[in-house]
C-alpha positions as CSV (number, residue, x, y, z in Angstrom):
1,M,-34.8,-30.7,28.7
2,S,-38.6,-30.6,28.7
3,V,-41.7,-30.5,31.0
4,S,-44.9,-31.4,29.2
5,R,-47.6,-28.8,28.8
6,R,-50.0,-31.3,30.4
7,A,-47.8,-31.5,33.5
8,L,-47.4,-27.8,33.6
9,L,-51.1,-27.0,33.3
10,A,-51.9,-29.6,35.9
11,T,-50.2,-27.3,38.4
12,A,-52.0,-24.2,37.3
13,A,-54.6,-24.2,40.0
14,G,-54.3,-21.1,42.1
15,A,-52.4,-19.1,39.5
16,A,-55.1,-16.6,38.8
17,A,-54.6,-13.3,40.6
18,V,-57.2,-12.6,43.1
19,G,-58.6,-15.4,45.2
20,A,-59.1,-17.7,42.3
21,S,-57.5,-20.8,43.7
22,A,-59.5,-23.6,45.2
23,V,-58.6,-24.6,48.8
24,P,-55.7,-27.1,48.2
25,A,-54.8,-30.3,49.9
26,A,-52.0,-28.3,51.6
27,G,-54.7,-26.4,53.4
28,A,-56.5,-29.4,54.5
29,T,-55.9,-30.8,58.0
30,D,-57.3,-34.2,58.7
31,R,-56.1,-34.0,62.3
32,Q,-57.0,-30.8,64.2
33,A,-54.2,-29.2,66.2
34,P,-54.7,-29.4,70.0
35,T,-56.6,-26.5,71.5
36,A,-53.6,-25.4,73.6
37,T,-51.4,-25.3,70.5
38,L,-53.9,-23.3,68.5
39,R,-54.1,-20.8,71.4
40,T,-50.4,-20.5,71.5
41,L,-50.1,-19.9,67.8
42,R,-53.0,-17.3,67.7
43,S,-51.3,-15.5,70.5
44,A,-48.0,-15.5,68.7
45,A,-49.6,-14.3,65.4
46,D,-51.4,-11.5,67.3
47,Y,-48.1,-10.5,68.9
48,A,-46.3,-10.5,65.6
49,V,-48.8,-8.3,63.8
50,E,-49.0,-5.8,66.6
51,K,-45.2,-5.6,66.7
52,V,-45.2,-5.1,62.9
53,R,-48.0,-2.5,63.2
54,T,-45.9,-0.6,65.8
55,V,-42.6,-0.7,63.8
56,A,-43.9,-0.3,60.2
57,P,-44.3,3.5,60.2
58,G,-40.6,4.0,61.1
59,V,-39.2,1.5,58.7
60,T,-36.9,3.3,56.3
61,G,-35.7,0.6,54.0
62,F,-35.6,-3.2,53.8
63,P,-34.7,-4.9,57.2
64,V,-31.7,-7.1,57.0
65,G,-31.0,-7.9,60.6
66,T,-30.9,-6.3,64.0
67,K,-28.2,-4.5,65.9
68,F,-29.0,-3.9,69.6
69,E,-32.5,-5.1,68.8
70,K,-33.1,-2.4,66.2
71,W,-33.5,-3.1,62.5
72,T,-30.6,-2.2,60.2
73,Y,-31.6,-1.6,56.6
74,S,-30.6,-2.0,53.0
75,R,-31.9,0.6,50.5
76,T,-31.9,-1.9,47.6
77,G,-33.0,-5.0,49.5
78,D,-29.8,-7.1,49.6
79,W,-31.1,-10.7,49.2
80,V,-33.8,-10.3,51.9
81,G,-35.8,-7.4,50.6
82,G,-38.9,-9.5,49.8
83,F,-39.5,-10.6,53.4
84,W,-40.6,-7.3,54.8
85,P,-43.4,-6.7,52.3
86,G,-44.1,-10.5,52.6
87,T,-44.5,-10.1,56.4
88,L,-46.8,-7.1,55.9
89,W,-48.9,-9.2,53.5
90,M,-49.1,-12.0,56.1
91,A,-50.2,-9.4,58.7
92,W,-52.9,-8.2,56.3
93,L,-54.2,-11.7,55.8
94,H,-54.4,-12.2,59.6
95,T,-56.1,-8.9,60.4
96,K,-57.6,-7.6,57.1
97,D,-56.3,-4.2,58.3
98,D,-55.6,-2.3,55.1
99,S,-52.7,-0.4,56.7
100,F,-50.7,-3.5,56.2
101,R,-51.7,-3.8,52.6
102,T,-50.7,-0.2,52.0
103,W,-47.3,-0.6,53.7
104,A,-46.7,-3.9,51.8
105,I,-47.3,-2.2,48.4
106,D,-45.2,0.8,49.2
107,S,-42.3,-1.4,50.4
108,A,-42.5,-3.7,47.4
109,R,-42.2,-0.9,45.0
110,G,-38.7,-0.2,46.3
111,L,-37.6,-3.6,44.7
112,A,-38.6,-2.5,41.2
113,P,-35.0,-2.0,40.0
114,R,-34.0,-5.5,41.1
115,Q,-36.2,-7.2,38.5
116,Y,-33.3,-6.6,36.0
117,D,-30.6,-7.9,38.4
118,T,-28.8,-10.8,36.7
119,G,-26.1,-10.8,39.4
120,T,-27.8,-13.0,42.0
121,H,-29.8,-16.2,42.4
122,D,-31.9,-14.6,45.1
123,L,-34.6,-13.1,42.9
124,G,-37.1,-15.7,44.2
125,F,-36.5,-14.5,47.8
126,L,-36.8,-10.9,46.6
127,F,-39.9,-11.2,44.3
128,T,-42.0,-14.3,45.4
129,P,-43.2,-13.1,48.8
130,S,-43.5,-9.5,47.6
131,W,-44.4,-9.1,43.9
132,V,-46.0,-12.5,43.2
133,T,-48.0,-12.3,46.4
134,A,-49.0,-8.7,45.5
135,W,-50.2,-9.9,42.1
136,R,-52.2,-12.8,43.6
137,L,-53.8,-10.6,46.2
138,T,-54.5,-7.4,44.1
139,G,-54.6,-8.4,40.5
140,D,-52.5,-5.4,39.6
141,E,-50.7,-6.3,36.4
142,T,-47.6,-4.3,37.4
143,W,-46.7,-6.9,40.0
144,R,-47.1,-9.8,37.5
145,T,-45.0,-8.1,34.9
146,G,-42.2,-7.3,37.3
147,A,-42.1,-10.8,38.7
148,L,-41.9,-12.3,35.2
149,Q,-39.0,-9.9,34.4
150,A,-37.3,-11.1,37.6
151,A,-37.8,-14.7,36.5
152,D,-36.2,-13.9,33.1
153,S,-33.2,-12.4,34.9
154,L,-32.9,-15.4,37.1
155,S,-33.0,-17.8,34.1
156,R,-29.9,-16.2,32.7
157,R,-27.9,-17.6,35.5
158,Y,-28.5,-21.1,34.3
159,N,-25.4,-23.1,33.3
160,P,-26.5,-25.7,30.7
161,R,-23.2,-27.7,30.9
162,G,-23.6,-28.5,34.6
163,R,-27.4,-28.0,34.6
164,F,-27.4,-25.6,37.6
165,I,-28.2,-22.0,38.5
166,R,-25.0,-20.4,39.8
167,A,-25.4,-18.8,43.2
168,W,-23.3,-15.7,43.4
169,G,-21.5,-13.2,41.3
170,A,-22.0,-11.2,38.1
171,L,-22.3,-13.3,35.0
172,T,-19.0,-11.9,33.7
173,D,-17.2,-12.8,37.0
174,R,-15.3,-16.1,37.0
175,T,-15.2,-16.2,40.8
176,N,-17.9,-18.6,42.1
177,A,-19.0,-19.3,38.5
178,G,-19.5,-23.0,39.4
179,R,-20.8,-22.6,42.9
180,V,-24.3,-24.0,43.7
181,I,-25.9,-23.6,47.2
182,M,-28.9,-25.2,48.8
183,D,-30.6,-21.9,49.2
184,T,-31.3,-21.7,45.5
185,M,-34.0,-24.4,45.9
186,M,-36.2,-21.7,47.4
187,N,-35.8,-19.4,44.3
188,L,-37.0,-22.0,41.8
189,D,-40.7,-21.3,42.4
190,L,-40.3,-17.9,40.7
191,L,-39.4,-19.8,37.6
192,A,-42.4,-22.1,38.0
193,F,-44.6,-19.0,38.3
194,A,-43.2,-17.6,35.1
195,S,-44.0,-20.8,33.1
196,R,-47.5,-21.0,34.6
197,E,-48.2,-17.4,33.7
198,T,-46.6,-17.3,30.2
199,G,-47.0,-20.9,29.0
200,D,-43.3,-20.9,28.2
201,D,-41.9,-24.2,29.5
202,R,-38.3,-22.8,29.5
203,Y,-38.5,-21.4,33.0
204,L,-39.9,-24.5,34.6
205,D,-37.5,-26.6,32.6
206,I,-34.5,-24.7,34.2
207,A,-36.0,-25.1,37.6
208,V,-36.5,-28.8,37.1
209,E,-33.0,-29.4,35.8
210,H,-31.4,-27.4,38.7
211,A,-33.5,-29.4,41.2
212,K,-32.4,-32.7,39.6
213,T,-28.8,-31.6,39.9
214,A,-29.2,-30.5,43.5
215,Q,-31.0,-33.8,44.2
216,R,-28.1,-35.7,42.8
217,V,-25.2,-34.0,44.6
218,F,-26.4,-32.5,47.9
219,P,-28.1,-35.3,49.9
220,R,-25.8,-37.7,51.7
221,P,-26.9,-41.3,52.4
222,D,-28.3,-40.2,55.8
223,G,-30.2,-37.3,54.4
224,S,-27.9,-34.5,55.6
225,T,-26.6,-31.9,53.2
226,P,-23.7,-29.5,52.8
227,H,-24.3,-25.9,52.1
228,V,-22.3,-25.7,48.9
229,F,-21.5,-27.9,46.0
230,D,-18.9,-26.8,43.4
231,F,-18.7,-27.6,39.7
232,D,-16.3,-26.8,36.9
233,P,-18.3,-24.0,35.2
234,D,-16.7,-24.8,31.8
235,T,-17.3,-28.5,31.6
236,G,-20.1,-28.9,34.3
237,A,-18.0,-31.6,36.0
238,P,-18.6,-32.0,39.7
239,I,-15.8,-30.9,42.0
240,G,-17.3,-31.6,45.4
241,P,-19.1,-30.3,48.6
242,N,-18.1,-27.1,50.3
243,T,-19.5,-24.6,52.7
244,V,-19.8,-20.9,53.5
245,Q,-22.3,-20.7,56.3
246,G,-21.9,-24.2,57.7
247,Y,-19.3,-25.5,60.1
248,S,-17.5,-27.5,57.4
249,P,-18.1,-29.2,54.0
250,A,-19.0,-32.4,56.0
251,S,-21.4,-30.7,58.4
252,C,-25.1,-29.8,58.0
253,W,-26.1,-26.1,58.2
254,S,-29.6,-26.2,59.7
255,R,-31.1,-23.4,57.7
256,G,-29.7,-24.9,54.4
257,Q,-31.3,-28.2,55.4
258,A,-34.6,-26.3,55.9
259,W,-34.3,-24.5,52.6
260,G,-34.0,-28.0,51.0
261,I,-37.0,-29.5,52.7
262,Y,-39.2,-26.6,51.7
263,G,-37.7,-26.2,48.2
264,F,-37.9,-29.8,47.1
265,T,-41.4,-30.1,48.4
266,T,-42.4,-27.0,46.4
267,M,-40.9,-28.5,43.3
268,Y,-42.9,-31.6,43.8
269,R,-46.0,-29.5,44.1
270,R,-45.2,-27.7,40.9
271,T,-44.3,-30.7,38.8
272,G,-45.7,-33.9,40.4
273,N,-42.2,-35.4,40.3
274,T,-42.3,-37.8,43.2
275,E,-38.5,-38.0,43.3
276,F,-38.5,-34.4,44.6
277,R,-41.0,-35.3,47.3
278,D,-39.0,-38.3,48.3
279,T,-35.8,-36.1,48.5
280,A,-37.6,-33.7,50.7
281,R,-38.6,-36.6,53.0
282,R,-35.0,-37.7,53.3
283,L,-33.9,-34.2,54.3
284,A,-36.8,-33.8,56.7
285,D,-36.2,-37.2,58.4
286,F,-32.6,-36.3,59.1
287,A,-33.5,-32.8,60.4
288,I,-36.2,-34.2,62.7
289,G,-33.8,-36.7,64.1
290,A,-31.2,-34.0,64.7
291,L,-33.5,-31.7,66.7
292,S,-32.9,-31.3,70.3
293,S,-35.6,-31.6,72.9
294,D,-36.4,-27.8,72.8
295,H,-37.2,-28.0,69.1
296,V,-35.2,-24.9,68.3
297,P,-32.5,-25.9,65.7
298,V,-28.9,-25.3,66.4
299,W,-27.1,-23.4,63.6
300,D,-25.4,-26.5,62.4
301,Y,-26.5,-30.0,63.2
302,R,-22.9,-31.3,63.1
303,A,-21.0,-28.5,64.7
304,P,-18.8,-29.8,67.5
305,Q,-20.8,-28.3,70.4
306,Q,-24.3,-29.3,69.1
307,P,-26.9,-29.8,70.5
308,Y,-25.7,-27.1,73.0
309,D,-24.5,-24.6,70.4
310,V,-25.8,-21.3,69.2
311,K,-29.4,-21.6,68.0
312,D,-31.0,-20.4,64.7
313,A,-34.8,-19.8,65.2
314,S,-35.0,-18.9,61.5
315,A,-34.1,-22.4,60.5
316,G,-37.0,-23.7,62.7
317,A,-39.5,-21.3,61.1
318,V,-38.5,-22.3,57.5
319,M,-38.5,-26.0,58.5
320,A,-41.9,-25.8,60.0
321,C,-43.4,-24.4,56.7
322,G,-41.6,-27.1,54.7
323,L,-42.9,-29.8,57.0
324,L,-46.5,-28.6,56.8
325,D,-46.1,-28.7,53.1
326,L,-44.6,-32.2,53.2
327,H,-47.5,-33.4,55.4
328,A,-49.9,-32.3,52.7
329,A,-47.8,-34.0,50.0
330,T,-47.3,-37.3,51.8
331,G,-50.1,-37.7,54.4
332,S,-47.6,-38.4,57.0
333,H,-48.8,-37.0,60.3
334,T,-45.3,-36.9,61.8
335,Y,-44.4,-34.0,59.6
336,R,-47.4,-31.9,60.8
337,E,-46.8,-32.8,64.4
338,V,-43.2,-31.8,64.3
339,A,-44.1,-28.6,62.5
340,L,-46.5,-27.7,65.2
341,R,-43.9,-28.5,67.9
342,L,-41.4,-26.2,66.0
343,L,-43.9,-23.3,65.8
344,T,-44.9,-23.7,69.4
345,A,-41.3,-23.8,70.5
346,L,-40.6,-20.6,68.6
347,A,-43.7,-19.0,70.0
348,D,-42.8,-20.0,73.6
349,T,-39.1,-19.4,73.7
350,C,-38.0,-17.2,70.8
351,L,-40.3,-14.2,70.6
352,T,-39.2,-10.7,71.7
353,R,-42.0,-10.3,74.2
354,N,-39.7,-9.4,77.0
355,S,-38.0,-6.5,75.2
356,A,-39.7,-3.1,74.9
357,R,-37.1,-1.9,72.4
358,A,-37.1,-4.8,70.0
359,D,-38.1,-4.1,66.4
360,A,-38.4,-7.7,65.3
361,V,-40.8,-10.5,66.3
362,V,-38.3,-13.5,66.5
363,A,-35.1,-13.5,68.4
364,R,-32.3,-16.2,68.8
365,C,-31.4,-16.2,65.1
366,T,-27.9,-16.7,63.6
367,R,-27.0,-15.3,60.2
368,N,-23.5,-16.6,59.5
369,R,-21.7,-18.3,62.4
370,P,-18.4,-19.0,60.7
371,A,-18.0,-15.3,59.8
372,E,-19.2,-14.2,63.3
373,D,-21.8,-12.2,61.6
374,G,-25.2,-11.9,63.3
375,I,-25.1,-14.2,66.3
376,E,-28.2,-14.3,68.4
377,I,-30.0,-11.5,66.5
378,S,-33.3,-11.1,64.7
379,L,-33.6,-11.7,60.9
380,P,-36.5,-10.7,58.6
381,Y,-37.0,-14.1,57.2
382,A,-37.6,-15.6,60.6
383,D,-40.4,-13.2,61.1
384,Y,-41.8,-13.9,57.7
385,Y,-41.7,-17.7,57.9
386,L,-43.0,-17.8,61.5
387,L,-46.1,-15.9,60.3
388,E,-46.4,-18.0,57.2
389,G,-46.2,-21.2,59.2
390,I,-48.7,-20.1,61.8
391,L,-51.2,-18.9,59.2
392,R,-50.8,-22.2,57.3
393,V,-52.3,-23.7,60.4
394,L,-54.8,-21.0,61.3
395,R,-55.8,-19.6,57.9
396,P,-54.8,-22.1,55.2
397,E,-57.2,-20.7,52.6
398,D,-55.9,-17.2,53.0
399,V,-52.3,-18.4,52.7
400,D,-53.2,-20.3,49.6
401,R,-54.5,-17.0,48.1
402,A,-51.1,-15.5,48.8
403,I,-48.6,-18.2,47.8
404,D,-50.5,-21.0,46.1
405,L,-50.4,-24.2,48.2
406,S,-52.0,-26.4,45.5
407,Q,-50.9,-30.0,45.1
408,P,-50.2,-31.9,41.9
409,R,-53.3,-33.5,40.2
């Protein structure tokens, strides 16, 4: 298992801390968005940052979802703790108001104990939009050191027999020891960051091997994916597809599909492996074909009542970011055009503009439909990825400073 130093160093553009990256291909737009679209997206970004500015002084933990339109909190961050400081960083990029910077730093500090957490695969969700972004925007070594420790903790979840990172459960817990989920594709960039910063190939090697395994077992011939794939943890032998948040093992949970589009494209950008890019295209083409005319994804593309089922705006926000990335990786205008339609649809139909009491920016999200947990609520990752997606269009150079949009060379 090896990734050459040449390939690794070729992806190093943008890795220095403070504004050191060149404007990447992912920031380039060879086809300007229509004026009306830009106006809609600017208005949505302005609304988002003003909502965050209003709510931030009263935030008492890490938002995990809303109840009666008010944030509920986790003190330790659950799996979503990185998104609130990440949203604050996006608001700072849009406004340059240092209040957002201060709030982002103060919030991210609360995740410090989690850098040693070996009991979850979600360390990328926790530390990439918060600590890695803080390192890139401030140059404070504290953030880099903590993110590297988090990457080391994540690497311990790798199962070399099956070549996968297990999703859930303590390392000593046999339950779910062979369970892999599509969401983990989004956590691999933390490992790529660690290899880029330390020169130790081990982290990126693990990310690559996990992505190759996911590429082998998740996509169906039509490009749809299950949420879960199970392995025998002792032998690494495949058992088969399953689900937790989708309708069934044979269905296609829309947010998982979006995680896959974004995650495989990111792995292409970090490695130059065109198979990852091509896998992202397969997943994207299926999801685009499954969208209904309103461009707000249903929670599962193969649930019996789709396309008239419960929506998940968060899937649309994640998918839009992935498609903008995929446009830069492929040059296919379709991906950018669909991304703009997704962002416009969310801005037009899913914002909380009509509610004076709402804490969040984006409504119409679904956390876990099979468990009847969080139906038609707001979720912190919807707010984060909506702002990231809009700023990828409006301020690509600034977003590149925060999350490194560089393409393989």
